[in-house]
Structures are given as structure tokens and as C-alpha cells.
N, C-alpha and C positions, 0 to 999 in steps of 0.2 A: 498462364496456368498458376493455380494457387500453390502454396508451399506445403510440402509433406512433412510429417513429424514421425520420429522414432525415438520415443522417450523411454530409456531403459536404465534403471527403473524410474517411475514417476516419484516425485517427492511430495506432491500434492495432487489430489484428484477430488473434484467437487462438482456440484450442480448449482447453477445460479439462475435466477429469473429476473425479468424486467417486465413491469406492467402489473395490472390488476388481475385478480383471479377471473378466469373466463377469456382473457385476452393476453395472457402472459406469453412471453418469448422465453424459451429454455436454452441454456448454454451448458455444454460440457467443458469444464476447465481442467487443465493439467499443467503441471510444472515439473520439469526434470532436466537432466543433462541431454544435450544434443551436440554431438561432435565436440565434446569437452566444454561447451558453453551452456549456462542455464537458459532454458527456453520456456516460454509460456505459450500454451495453445488454448485458444478460445474458439470453440466450435459451436455454431448455432445449430439447434436441433428441435425436434417436435417432442411434445410431452410423451407420446407413445414410445419414442426411442428410449427415454429414461425409464418408463414403466417396464418395458421389455428387458432392459439391461439389468434392472434391480431383480426382476423375476429370475432371469438366467443366472445371475450371481448367486442367488439363494439356491437354485437347483445344482449348480456346479459345486458350491461349498458342501452341500449335503452329499453329492455323489463322491466327493473326495474325502468324506468323513471329517470335514472341518467345520460343520455347522455348529453354532452355539445358540443358546437361548436368546430370546428377544431382550434387548437392553433399551428401555424407554428413556434413558438419560439423554438430554439434549447434546448434540455433537458439538455445537459451537456456532459462531457467527457465520452467516451465509455470505460468501464473497460477492463482490460487485464485479460483474463482467466488463471487460473492455470491448473494443471493436472486434467483431468476430473475424477470424482468419478465413473461414469458409463455412458453408452450410452442409450438414451431414445428410447424405442420401441413404446410406446403408450403414448399419452398426451391428457388430458381432462380438462375441466373447469366447475365448478358449482358455484352456489350461495346459501349460507345458510341464509335463510330469517330471522330467529330469531337472529342469531349472526350478521347479516348485513355484512358478510364477503364473499369474493370470495375464492374459493379453486382451485388451480391448482394441478392436480394429474398426476403424471408421473410413468410409469412402465419401468423397465430396459429391454433393448433388450437382449434376451438370444442368445447364439451362433447359435442356429439352427433356428432362426426367421429372418424375415425381418421387417423393420420399417413400421408402419401402418399410413395411413393418416386419420384414423378414430379418431373422437374426443370422442369416448366412450371407457371406460376401464372396462373390466370384472375382478375385483379384486378377485372374488371368485375362479377362476381357476388359477390365477397366483401368489397370495399372498405368497404361500409357496415356490415358486421357484425363483422369481425375486424380486429384491429390488424395493421399491416404494418411492415416495416422495410426501408429501402433503405440499403445500405451501399456507398458509392462508394469505390473503391480503385485506386491506380496498379498497373501491371503488376508493379513490384518488390514492392509490398505483398502482392498476391495470391500471388506466387511464394513469398515468405517464409511467408505463411500456409499454403500447401500443404505446404511442408517441415515446418513445426511440427506441422501436423495429422497428417502421415504418421508423425512421431515419436510422437505421442500414440497413434495407432492401433496402432503396432507394439508398444506396451507391454501389449497385451491378452493373452489366452490364446494359447498356441502352437497352430498348425494341424497336424493329422495329415497326414503326407506321403502317406498312402494314399488318404484320402477327402476331405481338405481341410476337414473340420469342426473346430471348436475342441475342444481337449483339456481336459476339466474336471480340477481337482485331485483329485477323487475317483475318476477313471478315465475310460475312453473306450470305449464299445461301438461299435467301428468297423464300419460296414456293409460296407466292402471286405473285411473278414476274417470275414464272416458274423456281425457283432455284432447286438445286439438293436434298434438304432435303425433305424426305417424310412427308406427313401430316398424323398423327395418330389420 
């Protein structure tokens, strides 16, 4: 069984990628104290996990009255991931009002499962089988994370202005102009 993490609070939270746009592997990186010792968590994930997490962060910041205007300034250097501790199957986000902290909760993807786009995690049924990660972060830390993640996501393939699908370097069969790609 993989190692579980409870980083309270995280000192660093970032997204990193390996590979070229269109075939990138995404990683959620966190560093913080665990049982008194500094711990690094490197969790492999899908692009949709990061996209959903950024969207949910923006929604929760707004719901809590903590939303601020868009800041286009670069966040800084994108970290290089190490070997992943495990692969994320489910990812969620919550806000603990009395502690005034956000918590990112991830559950390991087991061999017989597929990654879920749901932002809800049922820890009751999975806690004994799969590793979990709880990453506690301040509003400023998640806001900075969302900005950094958006910068990483924007470095992917450009989107077609007609159909919204990614444009591959080898060409783009645009369904909006009667291309060969089926619309699902």
C-alpha cells in the first residue's frame, strides 16, 4: 500500500508537468510538515484533475468572499517533479470555516479503477484500501496555487477558435469545418 499524507499546513503547493504539450504528465506537488518532519508529496494526476481543482478553488474563494481580481504576473519557476508517490484517482476540495483553511483531499487510484472527474470523495469506502492525501492550505496559498496552475495549463496546445478542441502540431481536423473528427 502507498504512503498517505496529511500536510497541515502545506508550505509549498504547485503543479508540474513532464513531456510535450499533448502528451504531458501532470503532477500535484506539496511540501509541509508530517509528524514533525518535512515531507514532500509528488502525486501523479490527469490534466482534468488540475482544471477541476482550479475551477473549484475559484468558486470556493468567491463563495467565502475571498476572491480577488485576476493577476497576470508570472508566479515563478515551475518546479521539476520527482518520482511520484502514487497516482490520483479522485480529487476534492473543501473549506474548514473555523480553521480558515482550505483542504485538498486526494485518493490513490487503485489498479482496477479509472480516474474520476468528480470533485467528491467517499473516504468511507476507500480509506482502508487506498492511500489518501490531505493538504491543508491558507487562502493565499491556494490563490497562488491556482495562478501557478493556470500558467501551467496555458502552456498546452492552442485551442481552435471554431470548435474549441486542441490543435495538434501535425494538423487539426476541425469538426466545425466538416473535418474528420467526430463530435461526441
